C-alpha positions in Angstrom: 7.8 -16.6 -11.6 8.1 -17.0 -7.8 10.4 -19.7 -6.4 8.6 -20.0 -3.1 5.3 -19.4 -1.3 4.1 -18.4 2.2 2.1 -21.0 4.1 0.8 -20.1 7.5 1.8 -22.2 10.5 -1.9 -22.2 11.4 -3.0 -23.9 8.2 -3.3 -27.5 9.6 -5.6 -26.3 12.3 -7.6 -23.9 10.2 -11.3 -24.8 10.1 -11.3 -24.8 6.3 -8.3 -27.2 6.2 -10.1 -29.4 8.7 -13.2 -29.5 6.6 -11.3 -30.3 3.4 -9.5 -33.2 5.0 -12.7 -34.5 6.7 -14.3 -34.6 3.3 -11.5 -36.0 1.2 -9.0 -37.5 3.7 -5.8 -36.1 5.1 -4.0 -36.4 1.8 -6.1 -33.5 0.6 -4.1 -31.3 2.8 -1.0 -32.1 0.8 -2.9 -31.5 -2.4 -3.7 -28.0 -1.1 -0.1 -27.3 -0.4 0.9 -28.6 -3.9 -1.7 -26.3 -5.5 -0.4 -23.3 -3.5 3.2 -24.0 -4.6 2.2 -24.6 -8.2 0.2 -21.3 -8.3 3.2 -19.4 -6.9 5.4 -20.8 -9.6 3.0 -20.6 -12.6 0.1 -18.2 -11.8 1.8 -15.9 -9.3 -1.2 -13.5 -9.2 -3.3 -16.3 -7.8 -5.7 -16.2 -10.8 -6.5 -19.7 -12.3 -8.8 -18.4 -15.0 -8.8 -20.6 -18.1 -8.0 -23.7 -16.2 -10.5 -26.5 -16.1 -11.2 -28.6 -13.0 -8.9 -31.3 -14.4 -6.1 -28.8 -14.9 -6.4 -27.5 -11.3 -6.4 -31.1 -9.9 -3.4 -32.0 -12.0 -1.6 -29.0 -10.6 -2.5 -30.1 -7.1 -1.3 -33.7 -7.8 -4.8 -35.0 -7.0 -5.2 -38.8 -7.7 -8.9 -39.2 -6.7 -12.1 -38.9 -8.6 -12.1 -36.1 -11.2 -13.8 -32.9 -10.0 -13.9 -33.9 -6.4 -11.0 -31.9 -5.2 -12.1 -28.7 -6.9 -15.6 -29.1 -5.7 -14.4 -29.4 -2.1 -11.9 -26.5 -2.4 -14.6 -24.3 -3.7 -17.1 -25.5 -1.0 -14.8 -24.6 1.9 -13.6 -21.4 0.1 -10.0 -22.1 -0.6 -11.1 -21.3 -4.2 -13.2 -18.3 -5.2 -15.1 -17.9 -8.4 -16.7 -20.3 -10.8 -15.8 -23.0 -13.3 -13.0 -21.8 -15.6 -12.5 -18.6 -13.5 -11.2 -19.7 -10.1 -8.8 -17.7 -8.0 -7.1 -18.8 -4.7 -8.9 -17.1 -1.8 -7.2 -13.9 -0.6 -4.0 -14.8 -2.5 -2.6 -11.3 -2.5 -3.0 -11.0 1.3 -1.4 -14.4 2.0 1.3 -14.4 -0.7 2.0 -10.7 -1.5 5.6 -11.5 -2.6 4.6 -14.1 -5.1 1.7 -12.0 -6.3 4.1 -9.2 -7.3 6.6 -11.6 -9.0 5.5 -11.0 -12.6 5.5 -7.2 -12.2 9.0 -7.3 -10.6 10.3 -9.4 -13.5 8.7 -7.0 -16.0 10.2 -4.0 -14.2 13.7 -5.6 -14.3 13.3 -6.2 -18.0 12.0 -2.6 -18.5 15.0 -1.2 -16.6 17.5 -3.2 -18.6 15.8 -2.1 -21.9 15.8 1.5 -20.7 19.6 1.4 -20.0 20.4 0.3 -23.5 17.6 1.9 -25.6 15.9 4.6 -23.6 12.4 4.8 -21.9 10.4 5.0 -25.1 11.8 1.8 -26.5 11.6 0.1 -23.1 7.9 0.9 -23.1 7.5 -0.8 -26.5 9.5 -3.9 -25.5 7.9 -4.3 -22.1 4.3 -3.1 -22.6 2.9 -4.8 -19.5 5.2 -2.8 -17.2 4.8 0.4 -19.3 1.0 0.2 -18.7 1.5 -0.2 -14.9 4.1 2.6 -14.9 1.8 5.0 -16.8 -1.1 4.2 -14.5 1.1 4.9 -11.5 2.2 8.2 -13.1 -1.4 9.2 -13.6 -2.2 8.4 -10.0 0.9 9.9 -8.4 2.8 13.0 -9.0 5.9 12.6 -11.2 9.0 12.2 -9.2 10.4 15.5 -10.4 7.4 17.4 -9.1 7.8 15.6 -5.8 11.1 17.2 -5.1 11.1 20.0 -2.6 10.8 23.5 -4.2 13.3 24.7 -1.8 16.6 22.7 -1.5 17.6 24.3 1.8 17.8 21.6 4.5 16.5 22.3 8.0 19.1 21.9 10.7 16.6 20.0 12.8 14.7 16.7 12.1 11.6 18.1 13.6 8.5 18.5 11.4 7.6 21.8 9.8 5.6 24.3 11.8 1.9 23.4 12.2 -0.3 24.3 9.3 -3.3 26.7 9.6 -5.8 26.0 10.9 -3.9 24.1 13.5 -5.0 20.4 13.8 -4.3 20.5 17.5 -6.8 21.9 20.0 -4.5 24.8 20.8 -2.7 26.7 18.1 1.1 26.3 17.7 3.4 29.2 18.0 4.1 31.1 14.9 7.3 30.1 13.2 10.2 32.4 13.1 10.4 34.4 9.8 14.0 33.4 9.3 15.4 31.0 8.2 12.5 29.8 6.0 11.5 26.2 6.5 11.9 23.7 3.7 8.8 23.2 1.5 7.5 19.7 2.0 5.6 18.2 -1.0 2.6 16.0 -0.7 1.4 13.3 -3.1 -1.3 15.7 -4.5 1.4 17.7 -6.1 1.4 21.0 -4.2 3.3 21.7 -1.0 2.0 21.1 2.4 3.3 21.2 5.9 4.5 17.9 7.4 1.8 15.9 9.2 1.2 16.3 12.9 0.5 13.1 14.8 -0.2 13.3 18.5 -3.6 14.9 18.6 -6.0 14.8 15.6 -9.2 16.9 15.5 -12.5 15.3 14.7 -11.0 11.9 14.6 -13.5 9.5 12.9 -16.1 12.3 12.9 -15.9 13.2 16.6 -15.6 17.0 17.1 -12.8 18.2 19.4 -13.8 19.8 22.7 -13.3 23.6 22.4 -12.8 26.1 25.2 -15.4 28.6 26.2 -15.9 31.2 23.5 -13.9 29.3 20.9 -15.4 28.8 17.4 -14.5 25.7 15.6 -13.2 26.2 12.1 -12.0 22.5 11.9 -14.1 20.5 9.4 -15.7 17.3 10.4 -13.6 14.2 9.5 -15.5 11.2 8.1 -14.7 7.9 9.6 -11.5 6.4 8.4 -12.3 3.7 5.7 -9.7 1.3 6.9 -10.7 -1.6 4.6 -10.7 0.5 1.5 -7.3 2.0 2.4 -5.9 -1.5 2.9 -7.3 -2.4 -0.5 -5.5 0.6 -2.0 -2.3 -0.3 -0.2 -2.5 -3.9 -1.4 -3.1 -2.8 -5.0 -0.2 -0.3 -5.1 2.3 -2.3 -3.1 1.8 -6.0 -3.5 5.5 -6.6 -3.0 5.3 -5.4 0.6 3.9 -7.5 3.6 0.1 -7.4 3.8 -1.5 -7.2 7.2 -3.9 -9.7 8.7 -6.9 -7.4 8.6 -8.6 -8.8 11.6 -5.6 -8.0 13.8 -4.7 -4.7 12.0 -8.1 -3.2 12.7 -7.6 -3.2 16.5 -3.8 -2.5 16.5 -1.5 0.4 16.6 -1.2 0.5 12.8 -4.9 1.2 12.5 -4.7 4.0 15.1 -1.8 5.6 13.2 -3.7 5.3 9.9 -6.7 7.1 11.5 -4.4 9.9 12.5 -2.9 10.3 9.1 -6.5 10.1 7.6 -7.6 12.9 9.8 -4.6 15.0 8.8 -5.3 14.5 5.1 -9.0 15.4 5.6 -8.2 18.7 7.4 -4.9 19.9 6.0 -4.8 22.6 3.3 -2.5 23.2 0.4 0.1 25.8 1.1 1.2 26.5 -2.5 0.2 26.2 -6.1 -3.2 26.6 -7.8 -5.0 24.9 -4.9 -3.5 27.1 -2.2 -5.9 27.3 0.8 -8.0 24.4 -0.4 -8.2 21.2 1.6 -6.2 18.2 0.5 -9.4 16.1 0.5 -13.0 16.9 1.2 -14.9 13.7 0.5 -14.0 10.1 1.4 -13.2 9.3 -2.2 -10.8 12.2 -2.4 -9.1 11.0 0.8 -8.7 7.5 -0.6 -7.4 9.0 -3.9 -4.8 10.9 -1.9 -3.6 7.7 -0.2 -3.5 5.9 -3.6 -1.1 8.6 -4.8 0.9 8.3 -1.6 1.3 4.5 -1.9 2.0 4.9 -5.6 4.8 7.3 -4.7 6.2 4.8 -2.2 6.3 2.2 -5.0 8.7 4.5 -6.9 11.3 4.0 -4.1 13.7 1.1 -4.5 14.7 1.5 -0.8 11.1 1.3 0.6 10.0 -1.5 -1.6 13.1 -3.6 -0.9 14.3 -3.6 -4.4 17.7 -2.1 -3.3 18.1 -4.9 -0.8 19.0 -2.4 1.9 15.7 -2.4 3.8 13.0 -5.0 4.4 11.0 -3.4 7.2 8.5 -1.4 5.2 4.7 -2.2 5.5 1.6 -0.2 5.9 2.0 0.2 9.7 5.5 1.6 9.1 4.3 3.9 6.3 1.6 5.6 8.5 3.7 6.0 11.6 4.1 9.7 12.1 7.9 10.0 11.7 8.1 7.7 8.7 5.0 9.3 7.0 6.7 12.7 7.4 10.0 11.5 5.9 8.3 9.8 2.9 6.5 13.1 2.1 9.7 15.0 2.5 11.2 12.7 -0.2 13.8 11.3 2.1 13.6 7.9 0.5 13.5 8.8 -3.1 16.8 9.1 -5.0 19.9 6.9 -4.6 21.9 9.4 -2.5 19.1 10.0 0.0 18.2 6.3 0.2 21.8 5.4 0.9 21.8 7.7 3.9 19.0 5.5 5.5 20.6 2.2 4.7 
C-alpha cells in the first residue's frame, strides 16, 4: 500500500479538471483528489475493476447524485474503461511509485522468506512475486550469466574498442593485442563490445554518407520506436520516474535513446553461439533486447533505489552513453560494486 501520491501542480488548470468542475462545481476537484489518494492507498496499480459506480464515488467522498461523478470523470477521461472495469487514466505514468507499491511489498516479503527458508519456499509463500521474478528471468539473462567472462579490470574507464563493423563512418584503430580488454556482457546473454555514442550510422533509417569508393556494410536501422520502448520501460521499471512523453520525444533523452537503438540494431555478438550475428534484426527483436536490458536494471537494488543510496535513475539516465556502458558492464549489480558508486 502506498502512503502518498503524486499530483501535478498543473492539475487545477488542466482542461480536463476545468471541464469536470464546470460540470459538477468546484468541489468536484476535491473529489478527484480524494479518489487519487484513495487509489494510491487501496488500488495502487490504478485498476478499479470490480468497483461499482457507487463504490468509486464513496472512495471519492462524493455527496451528490449517484452516478454523476463517475459519468463526468469518464466523460473527461480521468477514468478509462467501462462500468465495473474502470482504471485511472495513465496512472502508471503519473504515479509510478504508487503503482509499484504492491510489487515492492511482495519482494520484501519474498526476500524475508528467502533468508529464513530458501528461494523455493519463498516462491511458495509469495507466489505473486515469484511469478514476476520468473517472468523477468525468462526475459533477462540470469545474473550469473551477466557477469563478465573475464574478471580482469581495465586500467581505463574508456569503453572497449569499437566493434566490427565500426558504427562510426571511419573505422577505429585496431586494439593492441595485449593486454586483452575485459569482456562486456549484454542483456542478450553473449558478450559484446560497449556501445559507442557520438556518431550512429543509419540513425532512424538514414544511411550514412560514405566516401568515394567505399562500400557500405552497415545495415539499415529502422526508425526508433520511442513509444513502444517507453512502454517496455514503464512495464519493467514502474518504481522509477516515468517521463512526460510529449516532452521526452523532443528532448535529449529521446536523442540518446535513438543512438542506443541504432547500436543495438547494428552491433554483433562477439562470443557464444551467436558470434557474428546481429543483436537484433527486426524492430520486435530490438524491443525485446531493451526489455531484457530494463529487466536487468530491475535486478539492481542500487539503480532501482531499493538500497536508498541513489535516486537519480530514470530512462534518460539509463540510455546516456556512459551510464548505458556501465550498466552493461555490470558496474551496478552486486553489493560491492554498487557501494563503489554510492
